[in-house]
N, C-alpha and C positions, 0 to 999 in steps of 0.2 A: 672491418676489424677484427682481429684476431682474439680467440677465447682465451681468457686468463682464469687461472685456478687460484683458490685460497688454500692455504696452508692444509686444512683440511682435507680438500679436493686432490690435493698435490698426493699427501699420502695414500689416498683411496686408489689414486691413479697408478703408482709406482708400488707394485705389489711387496717388495722387500722393504720398504721405506718405513722408518718408524720416527716418532717425534724427536726420540734421543739422536736417532742417527742424521736426521735433518738438521738439527743443531750443530752437530760436530761439521756436518758438511757446509753450513751457513758459514762457519767459523774459518774453515779451510778456505771458503772463498771459490768452492767447486759451484755452487750457483748464488747469484746475487739478486734477490727479488728486488720488483720495482715497487717503489712507494706510490700507492694511488689514493683517491679520497675514501675507498674502500679498504685501505690498509694495504700491506703487503701481497703482492699477487705474483703468481709464476706464468712461465708461458711454456710453449710446447718445446722449445729448445731445451727448458729447464728439466723437463720430462724425461728427454732423451739423454741429458749429461747425469741426472739422478739415477735413472735404469743403468747406465753403464756404470756408474760410482758404485752402486749395489753390487754388481756382478765383480767388479774388481776386489771389492772389499769381501764378498764370500768367496769367491773362487781363489784367490791369490791371498788372503788374509791382512789386505794391505790396510793401512793406516790413512786417517782421513787427508793428512798432508802428501802422503805418497800418492793418494788417489789424485789428489789435486794437481801435483806436478804430472803426474802420466797423462790427466786430461788436456791440461796445458801443451804438452808437447803434440799431443793430438791435434788440437787446434792450429797449432804452429804449422805442423804437416799439411792439414786443409787449406791454409791459407797459402803456403807456398805452392800447393796443387793449382790453386785458382791462378797465382800469379804466373805459373808456366803455362797453363793454358792460355792465357793472356798474351805470352810471348810467342808461343806457337802458332796461333791466329796473327798475330802480327807478321811472322815469319812468313805464313802461308800467305798472306795478302800482297807480298813483295812479288814484283817481276820476277821470271825463273833464273836469270843470271844473278841476282843478288840473292835469291833464296839458296841457289847452289853454293855462292860464296860463302854465305851464314853456315851452311852444313859443312863446309869444307872447315872453317874456322872453328866451330864447335866441335866437331869430330877430332881435329888436330888439338884443341886443349882439352878435351875429355880424355883420350888414348894416346895422346902425345907424350 
């Protein structure tokens, strides 16, 4: 079972996070806490997202909505990387002639 954090624990864990900033980030859906019988709780991924959000906010003076969009794009990029990794694994599992043909077709489409 993964450890969860309450709002107070979360604010302590993320150095630059304040209650006001967390409220803004919740409104922008940068993180979405889980509702449990203990109330709202946060996970380690929320800590990472909030650390990044605070960094973007402080370093680039980004508003919460812009931070949300940036993190969404980062999420999409990570998803695409995972999908590409699966495609590469599938290509690597093919017999050599099939692999060579795929490399040729992909190369033509990419540089053609």
